[in-house]
C-alpha positions as CSV (number, residue, x, y, z in Angstrom):
1,M,4.9,-42.3,66.7
2,A,6.9,-42.0,69.7
3,G,7.3,-39.3,72.4
4,L,9.4,-38.0,75.1
5,Y,7.9,-36.7,78.5
6,I,10.5,-34.6,80.8
7,H,9.3,-34.2,84.2
8,I,10.0,-30.6,85.9
9,P,9.0,-31.1,89.6
10,F,9.7,-27.4,90.7
11,C,6.8,-25.5,92.2
12,Q,6.6,-22.4,94.1
13,S,4.1,-23.8,96.4
14,R,1.9,-27.0,96.5
15,C,-1.8,-27.0,95.4
16,I,-3.9,-28.8,98.1
17,Y,-5.0,-31.6,95.6
18,C,-2.0,-32.4,93.8
19,D,-0.5,-35.9,94.2
20,F,2.0,-35.6,91.4
21,Y,5.8,-35.5,92.4
22,S,6.8,-32.0,93.1
23,T,9.2,-29.9,95.3
24,T,9.5,-26.5,96.6
25,L,13.3,-26.7,96.7
26,P,14.8,-23.3,95.7
27,A,15.7,-22.3,92.2
28,S,19.5,-22.9,93.0
29,W,18.7,-26.8,92.4
30,Q,17.2,-26.1,88.8
31,M,20.6,-26.3,86.9
32,P,21.9,-29.3,88.7
33,Y,18.5,-30.8,87.8
34,I,18.7,-30.0,84.3
35,E,22.3,-31.3,84.0
36,A,21.1,-34.6,85.6
37,L,18.2,-34.7,82.8
38,G,20.9,-34.4,80.3
39,R,22.9,-37.2,81.8
40,E,20.0,-39.3,82.0
41,L,19.4,-38.9,78.3
42,E,23.1,-39.8,77.6
43,L,22.5,-42.9,79.6
44,R,19.4,-44.0,77.8
45,V,20.5,-42.9,74.3
46,T,24.0,-42.2,73.7
47,N,25.3,-45.3,75.6
48,Y,23.0,-47.4,73.2
49,E,23.2,-47.9,69.6
50,I,20.6,-45.4,68.1
51,R,18.5,-48.6,66.8
52,N,18.3,-50.0,70.1
53,Y,16.9,-46.5,71.4
54,N,14.4,-46.6,68.4
55,S,13.2,-50.0,69.3
56,E,12.6,-48.8,72.9
57,L,10.4,-46.1,71.5
58,G,8.7,-48.2,68.8
59,T,9.8,-46.0,65.9
60,Q,12.0,-46.8,62.8
61,N,13.7,-43.5,62.8
62,S,15.4,-41.1,65.0
63,E,12.7,-38.4,65.0
64,L,10.3,-37.9,67.9
65,D,6.6,-37.0,67.0
66,T,5.7,-35.4,70.6
67,L,7.8,-33.8,73.5
68,Y,5.9,-33.0,76.6
69,I,7.5,-30.9,79.4
70,G,5.3,-31.4,82.7
71,G,5.3,-31.0,86.1
72,G,5.3,-29.7,88.8
73,T,5.4,-26.3,87.2
74,P,7.9,-26.1,84.1
75,S,7.0,-22.4,83.7
76,Q,9.1,-21.8,87.3
77,L,12.1,-22.6,85.1
78,T,14.7,-19.7,85.3
79,S,15.6,-18.5,81.6
80,E,18.9,-20.0,82.0
81,A,17.6,-23.5,83.0
82,L,15.0,-23.4,80.0
83,R,17.6,-22.4,77.5
84,R,20.0,-25.2,78.9
85,L,17.1,-27.9,78.8
86,F,16.3,-27.3,75.1
87,H,20.1,-27.2,74.3
88,I,20.4,-30.8,75.8
89,I,17.4,-31.9,73.9
90,D,18.9,-30.6,70.7
91,Q,22.1,-32.4,71.3
92,H,20.3,-35.8,71.7
93,I,17.0,-35.7,70.1
94,T,15.7,-34.9,66.5
95,L,12.1,-33.6,66.5
96,A,9.9,-34.5,63.4
97,P,9.0,-31.4,61.4
98,D,5.5,-31.2,62.6
99,A,6.2,-32.5,66.3
100,E,3.9,-31.3,69.0
101,V,6.1,-29.8,71.6
102,T,4.2,-28.9,74.8
103,I,4.8,-27.1,78.0
104,E,2.8,-26.8,80.9
105,A,2.6,-23.3,82.5
106,N,0.9,-21.6,85.4
107,P,-1.0,-18.4,84.4
108,D,0.9,-16.1,86.7
109,D,4.2,-17.3,85.2
110,V,2.9,-16.2,81.8
111,C,4.2,-12.8,80.9
112,P,5.3,-10.9,77.7
113,Q,8.9,-11.6,78.9
114,W,8.2,-15.5,79.4
115,I,6.5,-15.6,76.1
116,S,9.6,-13.8,74.5
117,L,11.7,-16.4,76.1
118,L,9.5,-19.4,74.6
119,K,9.8,-18.0,71.1
120,D,13.4,-19.1,71.2
121,T,12.4,-22.8,71.7
122,P,10.5,-25.3,69.6
123,V,7.5,-25.2,71.9
124,N,4.3,-24.9,69.8
125,R,1.6,-26.0,72.3
126,I,1.0,-24.7,76.0
127,S,-1.1,-26.4,78.6
128,M,-2.2,-24.2,81.4
129,G,-3.9,-25.3,84.6
130,V,-6.5,-22.6,85.2
131,Q,-8.7,-25.1,87.4
132,S,-11.3,-22.2,88.1
133,L,-12.1,-18.4,87.2
134,D,-13.5,-17.9,90.8
135,D,-11.0,-16.1,93.0
136,G,-12.4,-17.6,96.2
137,I,-12.1,-21.1,95.0
138,L,-8.5,-20.4,93.6
139,R,-7.6,-19.2,97.0
140,T,-9.1,-22.3,98.8
141,L,-7.1,-24.6,96.2
142,H,-4.0,-22.6,97.1
143,R,-3.5,-21.7,93.4
144,R,-1.1,-18.7,93.2
145,H,-2.8,-17.0,90.0
146,T,-6.2,-15.0,90.1
147,A,-8.9,-15.3,87.4
148,R,-7.7,-12.0,85.9
149,Q,-4.1,-13.3,85.5
150,A,-5.5,-16.5,83.7
151,K,-7.5,-14.3,81.3
152,E,-4.6,-12.1,80.8
153,A,-2.2,-15.2,80.1
154,I,-4.4,-16.6,77.5
155,K,-4.8,-13.3,75.5
156,W,-0.9,-12.5,75.6
157,L,-0.2,-16.2,74.2
158,Q,-3.0,-15.7,71.6
159,E,-1.6,-12.3,70.6
160,A,1.9,-13.9,70.3
161,G,0.7,-16.4,67.9
162,Y,0.3,-19.5,70.2
163,Q,-3.1,-20.9,69.2
164,N,-2.5,-24.4,70.2
165,L,-3.7,-23.8,73.9
166,S,-5.0,-26.3,76.3
167,I,-6.9,-25.3,79.4
168,D,-7.5,-27.5,82.6
169,L,-10.5,-27.0,84.6
170,I,-11.7,-28.9,87.7
171,Y,-15.6,-29.5,88.9
172,G,-16.8,-30.6,92.2
173,L,-14.5,-28.1,94.0
174,P,-15.1,-27.0,97.7
175,G,-17.9,-24.2,97.5
176,Q,-18.6,-24.5,93.7
177,S,-21.7,-24.4,92.3
178,L,-23.1,-25.7,88.8
179,S,-23.6,-22.2,87.8
180,Q,-20.1,-21.3,88.6
181,F,-18.8,-24.1,86.8
182,E,-20.9,-23.3,83.7
183,S,-19.7,-19.9,83.7
184,D,-16.0,-21.1,83.6
185,V,-16.5,-23.3,80.7
186,R,-18.5,-20.7,78.9
187,E,-16.0,-18.1,79.4
188,V,-13.0,-20.5,78.5
189,L,-14.8,-21.6,75.1
190,A,-15.5,-17.9,74.4
191,M,-11.8,-17.1,74.2
192,G,-11.6,-19.6,71.3
193,I,-9.6,-22.3,73.3
194,P,-9.3,-25.4,71.0
195,H,-8.5,-27.9,73.7
196,L,-10.2,-28.2,77.1
197,S,-9.5,-30.8,79.8
198,A,-11.9,-30.9,82.9
199,Y,-11.7,-33.3,85.8
200,A,-13.8,-34.2,88.7
201,L,-11.7,-33.0,91.9
202,Q,-10.1,-36.3,93.5
203,F,-9.4,-36.6,97.1
204,E,-6.0,-38.5,97.2
205,E,-4.4,-39.9,100.2
206,G,-1.4,-38.0,101.5
207,T,-2.4,-34.6,99.9
208,P,-3.4,-31.5,102.1
209,L,-7.0,-31.6,100.6
210,M,-7.4,-35.1,102.2
211,Q,-6.1,-33.9,105.6
212,M,-8.5,-30.8,105.5
213,K,-11.3,-33.5,104.7
214,A,-10.3,-35.3,107.8
215,K,-10.4,-32.2,109.9
216,G,-13.9,-31.1,108.6
217,E,-12.5,-28.1,106.7
218,V,-13.8,-29.1,103.5
219,T,-16.4,-31.8,102.3
220,E,-16.7,-33.6,98.9
221,A,-19.1,-32.2,96.4
222,D,-22.5,-33.9,96.4
223,E,-22.2,-36.8,93.6
224,E,-25.5,-35.3,91.8
225,L,-23.7,-32.0,91.7
226,S,-20.5,-33.4,90.2
227,L,-22.6,-35.5,87.5
228,A,-24.6,-32.3,86.7
229,C,-21.2,-30.5,86.1
230,Y,-20.1,-33.2,83.9
231,N,-23.4,-33.3,82.1
232,K,-23.2,-29.7,81.5
233,L,-19.5,-29.6,80.2
234,I,-20.6,-32.5,77.7
235,D,-23.4,-30.2,76.4
236,L,-21.4,-26.9,76.2
237,T,-18.5,-28.4,74.4
238,H,-20.6,-30.2,71.9
239,N,-22.5,-27.0,71.3
240,A,-19.0,-25.2,70.6
241,G,-18.0,-28.0,67.9
242,L,-15.4,-29.6,70.2
243,E,-14.8,-33.4,69.9
244,H,-15.4,-35.4,73.3
245,Y,-12.6,-37.6,72.3
246,E,-11.5,-38.9,75.8
247,I,-13.5,-39.1,78.9
248,S,-12.1,-35.9,80.3
249,N,-10.7,-34.2,76.9
250,F,-12.3,-32.2,74.5
251,A,-10.8,-30.6,71.3
252,R,-11.9,-28.7,68.3
253,P,-11.3,-31.2,65.3
254,G,-7.5,-31.5,64.6
255,W,-6.4,-30.1,67.8
256,R,-6.3,-33.3,69.9
257,S,-3.3,-33.6,72.4
258,R,-1.2,-35.8,70.3
259,H,1.1,-36.6,73.2
260,N,-1.5,-37.6,75.7
261,S,-3.5,-39.7,72.9
262,S,-0.2,-41.8,72.9
263,Y,-0.9,-42.9,76.5
264,W,-4.4,-44.1,75.7
265,T,-3.5,-45.9,72.5
266,G,-0.5,-47.9,74.1
267,T,2.1,-46.0,72.1
268,P,5.8,-46.2,73.4
269,Y,7.2,-43.1,75.3
270,L,10.4,-42.3,77.2
271,G,10.1,-40.4,80.5
272,L,12.8,-38.6,81.9
273,G,13.3,-36.9,85.4
274,A,12.3,-37.7,88.9
275,G,9.0,-39.2,88.9
276,A,9.0,-39.8,85.4
277,H,7.3,-43.0,83.8
278,S,8.4,-44.7,80.6
279,Y,6.6,-47.7,78.6
280,D,8.1,-49.7,75.9
281,G,4.7,-50.3,74.0
282,K,4.8,-54.0,75.1
283,R,5.4,-55.5,78.4
284,Q,7.6,-53.2,80.4
285,R,7.1,-50.0,82.4
286,S,9.7,-48.4,84.3
287,Y,9.3,-45.5,87.0
288,N,12.1,-43.1,88.2
289,C,12.4,-42.4,91.9
290,E,10.3,-39.5,93.3
291,D,13.0,-37.8,95.1
292,L,15.1,-35.1,93.3
293,K,18.2,-35.1,95.5
294,R,18.5,-39.0,95.1
295,Y,17.5,-38.8,91.4
296,I,20.5,-36.4,90.8
297,Q,22.9,-38.4,93.1
298,E,22.4,-41.5,91.3
299,I,22.6,-40.1,87.7
300,E,25.7,-38.5,88.7
301,Q,27.0,-42.0,89.6
302,G,25.9,-43.3,86.3
303,Q,23.0,-45.2,87.4
304,L,19.4,-45.0,86.3
305,P,17.3,-44.3,89.4
306,M,14.3,-46.4,88.3
307,Q,12.3,-49.5,88.8
308,I,11.0,-51.8,86.0
309,E,7.6,-53.5,86.0
310,E,6.9,-56.5,83.8
311,L,3.4,-56.5,82.6
312,D,1.9,-60.0,82.3
313,E,-1.0,-60.8,80.1
314,D,-3.9,-60.0,82.6
315,A,-2.2,-56.6,83.3
316,R,-1.8,-56.0,79.5
317,Y,-5.5,-57.0,79.0
318,N,-6.7,-54.8,81.7
319,E,-4.8,-51.8,80.5
320,R,-5.9,-52.3,76.9
321,V,-9.6,-52.4,78.3
322,M,-9.3,-49.3,80.7
323,L,-7.5,-47.1,78.1
324,S,-9.2,-47.9,75.1
325,L,-12.7,-47.4,76.7
326,R,-11.8,-43.8,77.7
327,T,-11.4,-42.8,74.0
328,C,-14.3,-42.1,71.6
329,E,-12.7,-44.7,69.2
330,G,-13.2,-47.4,71.8
331,L,-12.0,-50.8,72.4
332,S,-11.3,-52.8,69.1
333,L,-12.6,-56.4,69.4
334,S,-10.5,-57.6,66.4
335,A,-7.2,-56.1,67.9
336,L,-8.2,-57.7,71.2
337,E,-8.6,-61.0,69.5
338,Q,-5.3,-60.8,67.8
339,D,-3.2,-59.5,70.7
340,F,-4.9,-61.8,73.4
341,G,-6.7,-64.6,71.7
342,R,-10.1,-65.9,71.3
343,E,-10.6,-67.0,74.9
344,R,-9.9,-63.6,76.2
345,L,-12.2,-62.2,73.6
346,N,-15.0,-64.4,74.5
347,Y,-14.6,-63.3,78.0
348,C,-14.9,-59.6,77.2
349,L,-18.1,-60.3,74.9
350,R,-19.6,-62.3,78.1
351,M,-18.8,-59.2,80.4
352,V,-19.9,-56.6,77.9
353,K,-23.3,-58.0,77.0
354,P,-25.3,-56.5,79.9
355,H,-23.9,-53.1,79.5
356,I,-24.7,-53.3,75.5
357,E,-28.2,-54.3,76.6
358,G,-28.4,-51.6,79.2
359,G,-27.5,-49.1,76.8
360,R,-24.1,-48.1,78.4
361,L,-22.0,-49.5,75.6
362,Q,-22.5,-49.7,71.9
363,E,-20.9,-51.7,69.2
364,K,-19.8,-49.6,66.1
365,A,-19.7,-50.7,62.4
366,D,-16.0,-51.2,62.7
367,K,-16.4,-53.9,65.4
368,S,-15.1,-51.8,68.3
369,L,-17.1,-51.1,71.5
370,C,-17.3,-47.5,72.8
371,L,-19.2,-45.8,75.8
372,T,-22.3,-44.2,75.4
373,R,-23.3,-41.1,76.9
374,L,-25.1,-43.0,79.8
375,G,-22.0,-45.3,80.0
376,L,-19.7,-42.2,80.5
377,F,-21.4,-41.5,83.9
378,V,-20.7,-45.1,85.2
379,S,-17.4,-45.8,83.4
380,D,-15.2,-46.7,86.2
381,D,-17.7,-49.3,87.3
382,L,-18.3,-50.5,83.6
383,I,-14.4,-50.7,83.0
384,S,-13.8,-52.6,86.3
385,D,-16.7,-55.3,85.2
386,L,-14.7,-56.1,82.0
387,M,-11.3,-56.5,83.9
388,V,-9.9,-59.9,85.1
């Protein structure tokens, strides 16, 4: 399996908590950016023999299993820009017949006209950032949509035949109570959504949210409240028949995000666009610059605006532990020994022992380690203990 990620950084406005690369540059920048994406794809594919490209993506054929268009706000693309983007993709990339093709959308961008435009593309999965169904909280977050718009967007997409929908929610929000979050989850599940991602609010450096905290305009949610929200989330999704397949992700059987799962399993992927990341599945990661104008300029000059990071053995081991333990499949001890040797396996076994005895980790029949429900609530500290 190999995946392609395309970053669309355009936003009408910035949410106060977001630390992903984005820009509020006007729509006149969209077509130059799309053309630069096409040129980057040429530089990274056409100028290499196809077998080298396949090697970079870890596949033996020229078909891609997943395509993910994220942001930013991809649903902010004009119809001209969106059509041009998929024309460029079609020129250089062959999608597998059953490829998962995802686009992120903001609820207030979703309307019958946008859905009609989407019907002319290979998109078969929509990921929508709802975050909350409380209008007061949405205003605090500087979200553009209302709760009514979010519900309408879901209804329109479902009526148009888009069943593979993923909704994002956030808990621990300013002014949010446990009952409000519970109501949000129940309402989303009642709509028949097959995939739900839910995250605790993070106060990231450099965001307006952090600045508001410094000024005393908002405060972080009480830890007990955040834990109660997560506990309620696990119960509600379980009762609704969803798998808890990753710490923050829940899906009905057969509806997991295949693209995001590739990140957690170390599958190679190629990232295009300003701020996008790539991974060769072995020892190399690359990062494109987080500057749209510089990105376009360097691409026009025939240069790839990226930095390369070579992962040493410790970094690879730490990533394996961190990413594997986020999933319900857990950390395979046999694969750990095969890839890192007996000495590193013994180190891991020493470090996990107190967590197994404390009921935070369990060893499954297939000789893999996974978090217990108790372990989910202390996963950051637990994973940190296993790292070198």
